[in-house]
N, C-alpha and C positions, 0 to 999 in steps of 0.2 A: 578308723578313718584312714584312707589312703592319703599320704602326703601329696602336696602339689609337686609334680615330677620335677626333680632336679633343682629345687630351691630349698635352702635351709633357712627357716624363719626363727630358729631358736635364739638368735642374737638380736631379733627385731622387736621394737616397741611399737604397739598400736594404741591409738586413741579412738574410742568408739563413743560417738556423741549422738544421743537420741533421748527423747522423753517417753518413748514407747518401751516400757520395762520388759514386755514379753520379747520384743525384737532384740533388745540389748542382751537379755539373758541368753537367747538362742545364738546370736552372732558372737557374743563373747566366748561362749563355749566352743563354737566352731573355730574361732581364731586361736584359742588356746590349744585346741587339738592339733592345729597346724604348726604350733610351736611359738606363736607370738606371746609376748608379755603384754597384757592388756590392761589399760586404765579406761574407766568410763566417766562420762560427764552427761548431765541432763540438760545443760544449757550451753549456749555459746560462751557465755561469761566463764562458766566453770572450765570449759575446754581451753580457753585462752590462758587461764591460770595454770592448768596442767602443762600447756605448751611452754609457758614461761619457766617452768621448773625442769623440764626434760625434753630431749629431742625425740621425736617420733618418726619412725620410718614410714608409718602408714596412719592416715586419719580416715575414718569412715564416719560420715556425718549425714544427718537428715537436713533438709533445707528449713522446714517449719519447726523452729524451736521456740524460744520465748517471744520472738517476733517473726513475721512472715519471711523475712530475708536473712535471719540470723545465720543460717548455714552458708549462704553465699558470702556474708561478711567474714565468717570464720575462715572459709577457704582463702579469701583474699589476705587475711592477716597471717595465716599459717604459711602461705606461699611467700609472702614478703619476708617473714622471719626465717623460713627454712625452705629455700627453693627446691631442695632435693627430696622433700617429703612427698610421698605419693598420696593423693587425695582421691577418695572415691565417695561420691554422693550416692547414698541409697535412700530414696525418698518415696513417700506416698503422695507427693504433691500432685501428680497427674490424676490419681484417683480422687483426691479430695477437692481439687480445683478445676480439673479439666485442662490445665496448662501443662504442656509437654516441653521439657528442656532437653537439648542434646548438644553435643560438641562437634557437630558436622560442619559448622561454618567457622571461618576465621574470627568473625565478630564474637560468636559465642565463646570460643576459646579464649579470646582476649579479656572478657569480663567475668566469666564463671570461675576461672582459676582452679578447676578440678581436672583430674586426669581421666575420670570416667563418671558417668551418671547412669545409675541403674534404678529400675522400679523396685519398690520394697517387696514385691511378690517374687523376687528372684530366688532361684534354687541355688544351693551352695555350689553346685557344679559350675554354674554360670559365674558366680562370684569368684570362684577359684580360677577360672579361665582369665578373668580380669587381673587377678593377682599375678598370675604367671606372666601375662603380657607386660605388666608394669615393672615387675621385679627382674624380668629377663632383659629389659631394655638396657640396663647398665652393663651387661656382659659384653 
């Protein structure tokens, strides 16, 4: 796997939150190949417990967890606790409900509290592009 150009993730902690075990397995492997130290959680509640114990540089979460809005609530709580954590929503909500969320308006940015929203059918190259955009912002 070619690393994301110019970014060293070997000191970064990532929290991956989803109840889709196939997605978790695949994304966890990808993040670890990029250098992240990865913890996983199946629910928003588990994720909040993880975030109470450790700082995460990156959170990747589904919206539809134990409740229909658990991912949104998790983003809000993570952002409140750790404003510098980058948050990417990778969700199947558009496919499952027909509802599409994006961050193109100020109103959406104000309440969603994520840095990026991607559909679950994303290719790793697209995901890596978002990582590069988010982690290069601090430079």
